[in-house]
LOVEX-380765 format. One record per residue: x, y, z of N, C-alpha, C in turn; residue in three letters. Coordinates in steps of 0.02 Angstrom, whole numbers, padded with zeros to 5 digits, always signed. Atoms other than C-alpha are relative to their C-alpha. Last residue first. Layout:
<sites>
XYZXYZXYZALA/...
</sites>
This chain:
<sites>
-00007+00081+00040+00856-01023+00770+00037-00049+00012LYS/+00061+00050+00004+00803-00887+00879+00004-00044-00001GLY/-00007+00053-00035+00986-00810+00871-00062-00037+00051ALA/-00044+00084-00011+00978-00788+00718+00014-00014+00052VAL/+00017+00059+00065+00813-00687+00711+00049-00061+00001GLU/+00051+00031-00034+00889-00585+00864-00039-00044-00024ALA/-00038+00031-00045+01034-00535+00775-00046-00028+00040GLN/-00034+00063+00046+00935-00474+00622+00046-00056+00044TYR/+00057+00047+00012+00806-00371+00744+00038-00054-00052TYR/+00019+00035-00099+00974-00298+00851-00061-00044-00061ASP/-00052+00056-00024+01064-00264+00667-00027-00036+00054MET/+00011+00075+00029+00910-00171+00597+00033-00071+00009LEU/+00058+00048-00010+00896-00062+00729-00010-00066-00054ILE/+00001+00037-00053+01085-00028+00709-00059-00056+00037GLN/-00051+00062+00002+01096+00015+00538-00004-00049+00045ALA/+00044+00068+00018+00962+00131+00570+00039-00055-00004VAL/+00058-00005-00054+01062+00249+00695-00050-00025-00044GLU/-00019+00036-00047+01230+00201+00568-00046-00001+00072PRO/-00017-00030-00078+01137+00279+00418+00017-00038+00048ARG/+00054-00003-00042+01141+00172+00259+00029+00047+00091SER/+00065+00040+00014+01213+00143+00102-00045+00000+00055PHE/+00046+00010+00029+01365+00254+00128-00074-00022-00029GLU/+00002-00048+00000+01407+00234+00292-00043+00046-00053ALA/-00028-00050+00023+01436+00050+00226-00032+00078+00020PRO/-00029-00011+00058+01344-00085+00311+00019+00079-00008PRO/+00045-00042+00039+01333-00123+00483+00033+00024-00083ALA/-00051-00045+00071+01426-00284+00513-00062+00053-00012ILE/-00014-00069-00047+01326-00364+00667+00058+00052-00037GLY/-00078+00040-00024+01343-00561+00577+00003+00081+00060ASP/-00020+00063-00046+01167-00545+00557+00039-00012+00009ALA/+00046-00031-00056+01163-00355+00495-00002-00068+00025LEU/-00030-00043-00049+01296-00401+00366-00032-00011+00051MET/-00043+00022-00047+01199-00555+00307+00031+00049+00021ALA/+00030+00045-00076+01040-00445+00286+00066-00042+00026ARG/+00024-00081-00040+01152-00299+00180-00044-00057+00049VAL/-00083-00053-00036+01231-00442+00045-00016+00034+00073LYS/-00048+00071-00022+01072-00534+00016+00025+00011+00043THR/+00022-00007-00061+00983-00339-00014+00013-00080+00036GLY/+00056+00023-00004+01131-00312-00125-00058-00031+00048SER/+00008+00058-00014+01240-00179-00128-00072-00040+00007LEU/+00077+00051+00005+01280-00044-00228+00000-00044+00019LEU/-00014+00020-00070+01414+00110-00177-00082-00053-00010VAL/+00038+00003-00051+01436+00162-00354-00017-00049+00052PHE/-00008-00063-00024+01562+00191-00457-00057+00017+00030ASP/-00048-00012-00065+01577+00017-00469+00019+00065+00013GLU/+00023+00024-00026+01422+00010-00599+00045+00014+00088LYS/-00003+00063+00004+01506+00111-00709-00044-00033+00042THR/-00013+00054-00053+01450+00273-00760+00010-00054-00011HIS/-00067+00043-00004+01462+00366-00922+00011-00025+00051ASP/-00029+00037+00089+01353+00505-00884+00065-00030-00012PRO/-00077+00036+00001+01294+00522-00707+00015-00025-00061VAL/-00036-00045-00022+01123+00579-00676+00078+00014-00018ASP/+00027-00041+00073+01032+00431-00741+00032+00065-00006ARG/-00062+00035+00032+01120+00359-00569-00010+00036-00095MET/+00026+00038+00029+01022+00474-00456+00034-00035-00063MET/+00042-00001+00045+01116+00525-00309-00056-00038-00070VAL/+00029+00047+00024+01209+00506-00149-00058+00051-00072VAL/+00087-00021-00007+01344+00614-00129-00049-00051-00041LYS/+00013+00007-00071+01532+00608-00140-00052+00011+00008ASN/+00016-00078+00007+01542+00647-00348-00002+00002+00106LEU/-00021-00041+00052+01647+00502-00394-00022+00077+00024LYS/-00035+00006-00011+01595+00375-00267+00031+00083-00028LYS/-00041+00008+00065+01414+00388-00324+00084+00046+00039SER/-00061-00069-00014+01296+00362-00180+00045-00022-00043TYR/-00057+00048-00031+01134+00249-00245+00055+00074+00020ALA/-00029-00057-00044+00978+00305-00317+00059-00030+00057THR/-00022+00048-00052+00881+00195-00456+00047+00051+00030HIS/-00034+00040+00023+00795+00329-00565+00027-00043+00045ASP/-00053+00017-00025+00647+00413-00493+00050-00046-00045ALA/-00050+00065+00004+00501+00471-00563+00052+00035-00002ASN/-00083-00033+00020+00400+00626-00481+00034-00054-00023TYR/-00054+00034-00024+00201+00592-00518+00078+00017-00003MET/-00057+00002+00068+00078+00710-00523+00054-00030+00032GLU/-00068+00004-00013-00094+00688-00433+00055+00000-00044ILE/-00024-00064-00024-00257+00752-00515+00072+00019+00039GLU/-00043-00012-00068-00293+00607-00583+00024+00059+00018LEU/+00017+00059-00041-00413+00540-00734+00028+00022+00076ALA/+00063-00017-00021-00407+00709-00803-00006-00053+00065GLY/-00014-00056-00011-00303+00629-00951-00067+00024+00040GLU/+00051-00067+00045-00338+00464-00971+00027+00047+00032PRO/+00042-00024-00054-00175+00343-00872-00066+00078-00050VAL/+00075+00026+00018-00114+00256-01010-00054+00030+00047ASP/+00030-00018+00057+00044+00374-01001-00041-00035-00028ASP/+00020-00081-00009+00054+00324-00817-00026+00034-00077PHE/+00060+00011+00000+00103+00139-00865-00051+00069+00029ILE/+00020+00001+00067+00277+00213-00910-00088-00003+00004THR/+00007-00075+00006+00320+00253-00710-00042+00004-00065GLN/+00030-00041-00052+00284+00073-00645-00013+00074-00014ALA/+00069+00000+00040+00350+00005-00828-00042+00020+00059ASP/+00052-00086-00007+00504+00089-00782-00066-00009+00004PHE/-00038-00040-00055+00627-00070-00710-00042+00056+00009ALA/-00065-00044-00011+00526-00179-00805+00013+00037+00047GLY/+00034-00056+00045+00408-00314-00735+00071+00018-00014TYR/+00051+00023+00043+00398-00504-00682+00005+00077-00022TYR/-00011-00034+00071+00580-00497-00634-00050-00014-00061ASP/-00017+00032+00044+00550-00530-00451+00034+00037-00054GLY/-00010+00051-00023+00426-00421-00373+00036-00057-00055VAL/-00024+00073+00038+00383-00259-00399+00029-00047+00033GLY/+00058+00080-00020+00276-00130-00309+00029-00060-00026ALA/+00029-00014-00067+00415+00009-00384-00067-00053+00007HIS/+00015+00059-00026+00523-00058-00500-00055+00006+00060ASP/-00013+00057+00057+00615+00089-00501-00015-00047+00022ARG/-00079+00025+00000+00557+00224-00403-00011-00061-00053GLY/-00013+00051+00011+00390+00340-00415+00044-00043-00015ILE/-00047+00019+00031+00371+00470-00293-00005-00075-00029ILE/+00002+00056-00033+00190+00541-00273+00071-00022-00049PHE/-00040+00021+00023+00141+00732-00283+00027-00080+00024HIS/+00011-00021+00078-00015+00822-00236+00080-00011-00044THR/-00059-00018+00006-00043+00712-00060-00006+00025-00079ALA/+00013-00077-00002-00211+00744+00009+00063+00021-00033GLY/-00028-00007-00083-00254+00545+00086+00037+00091-00003MET/+00073+00011-00080-00365+00520-00056+00039+00037+00049ASN/+00047-00073+00044-00222+00596-00197-00064-00003+00062GLN/-00044-00063-00023-00101+00447-00097-00047+00074-00018ARG/+00020-00036-00067-00259+00347-00146+00034+00037+00045PHE/+00086-00021-00020-00262+00353-00316-00002+00000+00063VAL/+00011-00043+00038-00066+00358-00355-00061+00011+00034ALA/-00028-00058-00027-00046+00199-00247-00003+00074-00028HIS/+00051+00004-00045-00172+00123-00366+00027+00055+00069LEU/+00052-00045+00020-00073+00174-00498-00044+00004+00046VAL/-00042-00081-00013+00089+00105-00419-00050+00036-00017ALA/+00009-00033-00076+00000-00060-00391+00028+00075+00006GLU/+00047-00021-00041-00031-00077-00573-00025+00027+00065ARG/+00032-00062-00004+00128-00064-00608-00059+00032-00001PRO/-00088-00057+00038+00233-00185-00491-00065+00072-00046GLY/+00018-00007+00040+00068-00312-00424+00042+00071-00056ALA/-00076-00013+00044+00169-00346-00279-00012-00001-00087TYR/+00023+00049+00068+00000-00369-00207+00064-00006-00037LEU/-00070-00012+00052+00060-00293-00034-00024-00083-00051MET/-00038+00041+00009-00083-00310+00118+00030+00008-00063ASP/+00003+00045+00075-00160-00156+00165+00036-00046-00009PHE/-00011+00089+00001-00157-00076+00330-00058-00021-00066GLY/+00060+00021+00050-00087+00118+00283-00016-00089+00019TYR/+00034+00064+00048+00031+00187+00367-00023-00018+00000GLY/+00070+00041+00016+00120+00364+00424-00001-00069-00006THR/+00005+00084+00007+00277+00441+00476-00061-00022+00007VAL/+00053+00062-00055+00248+00632+00437+00008-00050-00009MET/+00006+00062+00044+00415+00752+00363-00058-00035+00080ALA/+00007+00014+00088+00449+00921+00362-00033-00045-00005SER/+00044-00012+00029+00403+00974+00549-00018+00000-00064ASN/+00069+00015-00036+00577+00971+00613-00064+00010-00025PRO/+00017-00043-00054+00714+00958+00488-00056-00011+00041PRO/+00039-00038+00016+00753+00787+00423-00023+00060+00050PHE/-00019-00019+00086+00916+00680+00445-00052+00065-00008TYR/-00060-00070+00009+00897+00656+00643+00022+00011-00060VAL/-00007-00036-00065+00718+00624+00693+00039+00011-00015GLU/+00067-00093+00017+00663+00563+00524+00041+00041+00017VAL/-00020-00036+00072+00803+00430+00493-00026+00052+00012MET/-00060-00001-00030+00747+00343+00689+00018+00064-00055LYS/+00006-00051-00047+00563+00360+00646+00047+00018+00022ARG/+00018-00047+00050+00613+00237+00479-00018+00053+00047ILE/-00029-00029+00044+00700+00115+00578-00007+00070-00052ALA/-00035-00036-00041+00564+00110+00721+00075+00027-00043ALA/+00027-00069-00037+00436+00095+00583+00061+00043+00032ASP/-00009-00076+00045+00533-00023+00493-00024+00047+00014ARG/-00072-00007+00018+00550-00145+00643-00005+00067-00061VAL/-00027-00030-00054+00371-00139+00676+00069+00008-00008PRO/+00023-00079+00000+00311-00180+00503+00028+00052+00075ALA/+00050-00027-00055+00422-00337+00496-00027+00052+00017PRO/+00024-00030-00062+00545-00348+00368-00056+00014+00036ILE/+00000-00083+00008+00521-00446+00203+00010+00026+00100ASP/-00065-00017+00034+00584-00633+00197-00011+00076+00005GLY/-00044+00055-00027+00420-00726+00158+00049+00042+00001LYS/-00018+00081+00010+00300-00595+00083+00049-00029+00046LYS/-00084+00011+00036+00223-00461+00163+00014-00056-00035LEU/-00036+00059+00016+00054-00436+00245+00052+00018-00044LYS/+00022+00078+00013-00017-00282+00298+00063-00042+00018GLY/-00023+00034-00081+00099-00098+00395-00041-00083-00018LEU/+00070+00061-00001+00115-00029+00215+00021-00047+00079LEU/-00054+00061+00005+00236+00119+00248-00077-00052-00007MET/+00069+00032-00014+00173+00314+00207+00035-00066-00011HIS/+00009+00068+00040+00313+00455+00203-00039-00064+00025ILE/+00037+00067-00034+00217+00590+00200+00041-00050-00029VAL/+00013+00080+00029+00335+00750+00146-00048-00061+00031LEU/-00007+00065-00063+00298+00927+00183+00026-00080-00035GLY/+00027-00038-00050+00299+01119+00086+00017-00057+00072ASP/+00046+00032-00045+00374+01036-00083+00000+00047+00080ALA/-00003-00061-00053+00484+01151-00180-00071+00004+00046ASP/+00086-00042-00003+00451+01025-00312-00004+00048+00037LEU/+00007-00006+00085+00651+00994-00364-00072+00029+00006ASP/-00042-00067+00011+00684+01026-00156-00001+00007-00091LYS/+00028-00076-00036+00559+00909-00093+00035+00057-00042MET/+00056+00008+00004+00590+00741-00209-00029+00078+00017ALA/-00003-00009+00105+00778+00770-00207-00073+00037-00016MET/-00010-00056+00026+00754+00744-00007-00006+00032-00064HIS/+00027-00036-00057+00641+00608+00002+00030+00081-00037CYS/+00052-00026+00056+00769+00539-00144-00065+00043+00020LEU/-00010-00043+00051+00901+00565-00023-00032+00008-00053GLU/+00005-00040-00044+00812+00446+00120+00027+00076-00060GLU/+00082-00015-00002+00768+00331-00007+00014+00074+00036HIS/+00009-00037+00086+00970+00338-00064-00062+00003+00007ALA/-00013-00074+00018+01008+00321+00134-00020+00027-00078ARG/-00086+00007+00014+00926+00147+00165+00008+00067-00027HIS/-00031-00059+00052+00738+00172+00215+00077+00016+00012MET/-00048-00084-00018+00672+00025+00295+00008+00038-00038PRO/-00058+00013-00027+00545-00084+00180+00049+00042+00051ASN/+00013+00070-00025+00368-00090+00116+00060-00008+00038ARG/-00036+00049-00010+00371+00097+00066-00001-00068+00029THR/+00010+00071-00004+00298+00245-00037+00044-00068+00041GLN/-00042+00039-00006+00328+00429-00013-00025-00082+00013PHE/+00026+00036-00028+00189+00562-00047+00084-00054-00014ALA/-00011+00068+00038+00240+00719-00088-00001-00055+00045VAL/-00043+00054-00039+00173+00873-00030+00000-00047-00032VAL/-00020+00048+00050+00121+01049-00091+00041-00057+00053LYS/+00056-00010+00086-00013+01150+00002+00058-00042-00040LYS/-00055+00005+00067+00072+01116+00197-00040-00015-00061TRP/+00008-00020+00067-00028+01208+00320+00056-00020-00065GLY/-00065-00026+00020+00036+01098+00447+00022+00063-00046HIS/+00000-00015-00076-00157+01074+00533+00092+00024-00007GLU/+00037-00044-00015-00205+01027+00346+00040+00063+00077ALA/-00027-00040+00046-00081+00902+00310-00010+00073+00016ILE/-00065-00019-00050-00131+00836+00494+00039+00039-00044GLU/+00024-00045-00062-00330+00840+00413+00077+00022+00043ASN/+00014-00068+00033-00293+00763+00257+00007+00053+00063ARG/-00073-00039+00041-00171+00629+00351-00031+00049-00044ILE/-00024-00013-00062-00337+00584+00490+00078+00034-00041GLU/+00014-00046-00028-00444+00570+00332+00025+00038+00071VAL/-00008-00036+00060-00336+00451+00234-00048+00056+00023ALA/+00078+00013+00059-00355+00350+00386+00043+00058-00032THR/+00056-00055-00011-00188+00337+00500-00039-00015-00077ARG/+00049-00002+00032-00073+00193+00569-00039+00074+00008PHE/+00000+00002+00077+00078+00259+00634-00040-00013-00050THR/-00047-00056+00000+00072+00280+00829+00002+00017-00084ASP/+00030-00055-00020-00052+00158+00862+00024+00074-00026PRO/-00054-00027-00023+00026+00021+00786-00028+00088+00000PHE/-00053+00013-00003-00058-00127+00852+00088+00063-00034ASP/-00041+00037-00070-00208-00077+00899+00078-00010+00001GLN/+00006-00049-00055-00240+00038+00762+00037-00023+00044GLN/-00045-00063+00024-00192-00076+00621+00007+00039+00069PHE/-00054-00013-00049-00256-00237+00694+00036+00042+00022TYR/-00059+00082+00011-00425-00232+00613+00044+00005+00029SER/-00038-00019+00040-00496-00049+00575+00080-00056+00015PHE/-00069-00007-00036-00652-00064+00655+00060+00005-00055ASN/+00014+00008-00075-00848-00054+00613+00083+00029+00042LEU/-00081+00024-00029-00834-00027+00427-00012+00043+00074VAL/-00039-00059-00036-00993+00010+00323+00046-00037+00048GLN/-00004+00039-00056-01014-00121+00157+00008+00081+00060ILE/-00016-00057-00032-01094-00095-00001+00017-00019+00065SER/+00044-00036-00016-01111-00254-00125+00034+00050+00061GLY/-00020-00056+00002-00991-00397-00188-00068+00044+00029SER/+00055-00018-00044-00970-00579-00151+00005+00097+00006VAL/-00012-00056+00005-00847-00669-00274-00080+00026+00032VAL/+00082-00032-00023-00858-00849-00253+00025+00081+00017PHE/+00057-00006+00088-00700-00933-00329-00073+00032+00004ARG/+00059+00040+00009-00572-00937-00171-00021+00012-00081GLY/+00055-00007-00041-00440-00853-00097-00057-00055-00037GLN/+00030+00041-00066-00309-00954-00156-00049+00013+00022ALA/+00020+00049+00061-00280-00870-00352-00025-00046+00070THR/+00078-00036+00024-00276-00694-00264-00012-00079-00024PHE/+00028-00030-00051-00131-00749-00150-00058-00006-00019ALA/+00002+00047-00054-00033-00856-00271-00066+00015+00059ALA/+00034+00044+00037-00048-00705-00414-00014-00055+00062VAL/+00059-00028+00003+00010-00582-00279-00060-00041-00050GLY/+00058-00014-00070+00143-00690-00229-00070+00025-00019PRO/-00011-00077+00001+00226-00736-00421-00052+00014+00087HIS/-00033-00028-00036+00243-00924-00407+00031+00081+00027GLU/+00016+00023-00056+00083-00970-00468+00058+00015+00046GLY/-00026+00052-00055+00110-00896-00624+00016+00011+00059ASP/+00020+00046-00055-00023-00794-00703+00020-00076+00019THR/-00024+00073-00004+00072-00656-00763-00061-00039+00034THR/-00026+00017+00064+00026-00480-00797+00056-00056-00002ARG/-00076+00027-00019-00003-00456-00626+00053-00006-00039TYR/-00021-00050-00053-00181-00339-00667+00085-00017+00023VAL/+00001-00076+00013-00207-00399-00827+00003+00041+00060ASN/-00013-00008+00042-00163-00592-00815+00005+00065-00027GLU/-00085-00002-00035-00215-00611-00639+00026+00016-00069ALA/-00026-00052-00039-00390-00563-00706+00075+00026+00025ILE/-00006-00056+00041-00393-00664-00873+00008+00086+00078LEU/-00068-00019+00037-00330-00801-00753-00014+00083-00043ASN/-00042+00018-00037-00478-00816-00648+00051+00035-00013VAL/+00003-00064-00027-00604-00760-00776+00062+00011+00062GLU/-00014-00029+00046-00539-00945-00860-00001+00095+00010ALA/-00082+00011+00036-00545-01024-00727+00031+00058-00011ASP/-00032+00047+00046-00718-00979-00685+00068+00009+00001THR/-00059-00034+00059-00770-00845-00562-00002-00072-00035MET/-00055+00046+00006-00934-00889-00473+00040-00017-00055GLU/-00028+00024+00057-01041-00743-00417+00043-00061+00023GLU/-00029+00033-00003-01157-00677-00259+00034-00025-00058ILE/-00012+00050+00068-01220-00521-00298+00056-00057+00031ASN/+00018-00038+00054-01305-00356-00199+00006-00054-00033GLU/-00028+00047+00037-01240-00408-00012-00061+00028-00073VAL/+00052+00009+00007-01278-00265+00113+00028-00035-00066ASP/-00005+00021+00069-01116-00302+00227-00075+00028-00047MET/+00070+00047+00037-01086-00261+00373+00008+00026-00057VAL/+00050-00044+00059-00893-00229+00422-00055-00046+00002ALA/-00033-00057+00015-00751-00300+00550-00045+00064-00052LEU/-00004-00021+00074-00827-00417+00637+00013+00070-00016ILE/+00065-00051-00022-00732-00479+00780-00020+00001-00063PRO/+00041-00036+00070-00626-00624+00726-00064+00016+00004HIS/+00083-00008-00018-00598-00697+00918-00019+00000-00086GLY/+00014+00072-00054-00406-00667+00892-00072+00016-00003GLU/+00007-00019-00076-00382-00537+00751-00027-00048+00031VAL/-00107-00011+00002-00299-00575+00557-00021+00013+00096ASN/-00047+00065-00005-00481-00660+00498+00087+00022+00048PRO/-00042-00013+00026-00610-00519+00526+00043-00066+00004ASP/-00044+00004-00064-00776-00551+00529+00069-00006-00059ARG/-00070+00015+00018-00898-00480+00386+00056+00001+00078LEU/-00054-00011-00056-01079-00479+00458+00051-00023-00039ALA/-00062+00040-00071-01216-00489+00338+00047+00007+00038ILE/-00077-00039-00021-01349-00417+00231+00028-00053+00069ARG/-00006-00071+00018-01473-00480+00100+00064+00043+00045PRO/-00002-00070-00040-01452-00651+00150+00012+00062-00012HIS/+00074-00024-00009-01505-00790+00012+00017+00052+00060GLY/+00051+00000+00056-01336-00880+00023-00079+00023+00036LYS/+00051-00068+00023-01233-00823+00171-00053-00006-00047ILE/+00030-00022-00044-01177-00981+00254-00032+00055-00016ALA/+00051+00027-00040-01146-01075+00117-00047+00022+00043GLU/+00030-00039+00012-01027-00964+00034-00083-00011+00040VAL/+00053+00045-00055-00873-01048+00060-00064+00046+00001ASP/+00008+00063-00008-00722-01019-00050-00051-00027+00041ASN/+00007+00054-00062-00703-00838-00033-00027-00056-00032THR/-00009+00081+00034-00670-00678-00139+00004-00044+00066VAL/+00009+00038-00046-00713-00502-00092-00004-00040-00027ASN/+00045+00045-00013-00656-00385-00209-00020-00033+00063MET/+00020+00007-00094-00575-00229-00243-00052-00053-00001VAL/+00058+00014-00020-00498-00231-00425-00009-00003+00058PRO/-00002+00078-00025-00349-00164-00465-00062+00008+00018THR/-00042+00041+00014-00332+00021-00562+00017-00066+00006PRO/-00031+00027-00068-00475+00128-00541+00040-00053-00026TRP/-00076+00042-00001-00545+00246-00671+00011-00031+00069PHE/-00049-00026-00057-00744+00270-00632+00070-00023-00012LEU/-00057-00042+00013-00827+00220-00805+00036+00046+00057GLY/+00032-00075-00006-00987+00160-00745+00052+00041-00037ASP/+00054-00017+00044-00931-00029-00771-00043+00061-00041THR/+00053+00060-00003-00767-00006-00702-00055+00035-00052THR/+00076-00029-00002-00618+00076-00788-00048-00039+00013LYS/-00004-00037-00073-00434+00008-00771-00049+00072+00010MET/+00020-00053-00004-00495-00076-00938+00027+00064+00039THR/-00004+00002+00083-00455-00258-00935+00018+00089-00005GLU/-00080+00038+00047-00424-00283-00765+00019+00031-00053ALA/-00054-00021-00019-00551-00152-00716+00064-00021-00003VAL/-00005-00046+00068-00693-00220-00847+00061+00044+00031SER/-00023+00018+00067-00658-00387-00737+00012+00046-00045ILE/-00054+00028-00012-00696-00321-00564+00071-00041-00069ALA/-00042-00030-00014-00832-00233-00640+00078-00013+00019ASP/+00002-00029+00044-00911-00372-00707+00039+00081+00013ALA/-00051+00037+00060-00862-00490-00555-00008+00051-00076LEU/+00070+00041+00044-00973-00363-00435+00072-00038-00037GLY/+00021+00012+00072-00854-00240-00340-00018-00077-00026MET/-00024+00040+00045-00841-00227-00152-00028-00008-00065TYR/+00030+00095-00025-00915-00080-00055+00063-00048-00071GLY/+00058+00000-00082-00949+00107-00079-00008-00071+00019THR/+00053+00054-00025-00816+00171-00195-00019-00031+00066LEU/+00064+00011-00012-00753+00340-00210-00044-00063+00014PRO/+00058-00042-00017-00654+00353-00091+00020-00020-00109ASN/+00040+00012+00068-00529+00196-00086-00068+00036-00016PHE/-00041-00018+00027-00408+00287+00045-00035-00026-00080TYR/+00022-00056+00058-00565+00338+00134+00062-00016-00039GLY/-00050-00069-00007-00506+00223+00297-00016+00065-00076ALA/+00006-00056-00044-00665+00129+00276+00059+00050+00023GLY/+00046-00005+00006-00623+00055+00108-00037+00051+00062LEU/-00021-00048+00061-00442+00044+00148-00070+00035-00021MET/-00053-00071-00030-00491-00061+00284-00004+00056-00028VAL/+00046-00059-00032-00621-00158+00188+00035+00055+00023ALA/+00015-00041+00038-00472-00190+00063-00060+00030+00021ASN/-00021-00060+00023-00381-00266+00181-00038+00054-00027ALA/+00010-00034-00046-00524-00370+00250+00045+00074-00010ALA/+00068-00038-00011-00535-00441+00078-00010+00047+00059SER/+00010-00068+00068-00356-00480+00052-00056+00038+00032ALA/-00049-00061-00009-00325-00558+00220-00009+00045-00053SER/-00061+00028+00016-00490-00684+00181+00047+00081+00026THR/-00031-00028+00039-00654-00632+00286+00078-00040-00041LEU/-00065-00014-00028-00762-00750+00371+00041+00008-00074MET/-00024+00044+00030-00951-00733+00333+00070+00015+00033MET/-00078-00024-00009-01070-00702+00466+00023-00025-00057ALA/-00042+00048+00040-01259-00718+00438+00048+00030+00001PRO/+00016+00017+00065-01324-00581+00569+00047-00054-00034LEU/+00067+00051+00010-01364-00567+00751-00011-00021-00094ASN/+00012+00053-00030-01200-00483+00806-00045-00052-00019GLU/-00041+00047+00050-01202-00366+00659-00007-00076+00024ALA/+00038+00018+00048-01363-00273+00717+00051-00058-00014GLU/+00050+00023-00028-01274-00222+00902-00047-00067-00067ASN/-00023+00060+00002-01135-00171+00790-00035-00067+00034SER/-00018+00052+00040-01244-00074+00701+00041-00051+00016LEU/+00054+00033+00045-01325+00008+00835+00011-00054-00062ALA/+00024+00045-00052-01170+00053+00926-00061-00039-00019HIS/-00058+00059-00013-01088+00116+00781-00016-00056+00048HIS/-00030+00051+00074-01211+00215+00734+00002-00052+00003LYS/+00049+00018+00015-01240+00313+00903-00016-00060-00043GLU/-00014+00055-00060-01055+00320+00903-00060-00032+00015SER/+00054-00003-00068-01061+00411+00746+00005-00049+00018ASP/-00030-00035-00028-00901+00375+00631-00050+00021+00064TYR/+00039-00052-00051-00950+00248+00565+00022+00020+00056VAL/-00020+00008-00075-00793+00182+00431-00064+00058+00054PHE/+00068+00078-00014-00850+00186+00239+00005+00010+00073LEU/-00006+00056-00026-00737+00358+00201-00046-00049+00042PRO/+00060+00056-00011-00814+00484+00088+00022-00057+00048ASN/+00004+00068+00009-00710+00614+00035-00025-00021+00050LEU/+00007+00005-00059-00769+00764-00047+00017-00089+00020SER/-00004-00083-00030-00789+00841-00212+00050-00019+00085ASP/+00084-00025-00059-00790+00644-00269+00033+00071+00013SER/+00071+00024+00028-00690+00532-00404-00049+00035+00044GLY/+00012+00014+00034-00518+00561-00299-00079-00022-00039HIS/-00012+00085+00002-00495+00650-00185-00039-00016-00065PRO/+00060+00036+00027-00481+00861-00251+00019-00088+00045LYS/+00009+00046+00076-00309+00917-00206-00061-00042+00041ILE/-00037+00070+00016-00310+01053-00037-00014-00037-00061MET/
</sites>
């Protein structure tokens, strides 16, 4: 199986030993505590699950700036985005070498992790802007990733952590949330050698489905891991439980048995476009995928990134930094001429009218009105799940 990023074996930061877990939980109740932001909590979940291997905790300011500027830590580890614990209030933890980290996203704010504090540093506005400009390619406060990053605060609390739970993800998505460790184990159980990963934060329409089939055929892959983001999105995105149900129905009906796994991970969307695409590749390697589909405007938002920037950024990845390979995809749609879904680049001399193309706004309006999109765009079984959701939303307003 493909090696994890940066080490020979996967080193998740979750405390699996039951005695150690019990002792650490008891210790944590008596430690000074800080409330994490949602982004910092998501980083802890990803560290605990092994997706952020080989990191041992939150980065300090020097590493965060180095990663933002060069995609490398100060020690030379290739890493595409800062993994930080940022807050606006450190009074309760000042001078304490060991602290508890509380979860902002679960009622009662249980302790998510225990941290050995290495440093507490205050970012200047210039440093905040430097990180944002390099990671998001903008400092525009209208960008949802920039808005979330700048709203967290200015204090960077760095150090190693030990993770005690996976926030709300295991409880809310027991059939879907998987750690990198668990996905590696399932891949091994299937006996898959060549594995394609597909990232999604939306329900998969027919073009996405066919793109996965194309990648598996072109790469002669043994299996597909559909890996959906389960954390916080921007306003207007479809909730994870609805996406989950729609994707599972698609796999059940339109994929051969035992050819595709439907899984999810606990992280908040960054909308960092190219940088986030590279981060996605890193943690897909950690979960055992050998290939990763990079589509048009991968992890993008608005018009902040070029259509294929998330593919060309891999030209800047140093040779040997990653073992996982990219499968670069163009916009995929149903061709009226060919009567099948194709990548638009594979149809010479085409016009937009040659394809079934619907805007997200139009699709949402159709679903809310109880109108199924054309079968060339969306499978009827999937459309029904989405119609039920949108009509319930309309009825609740």
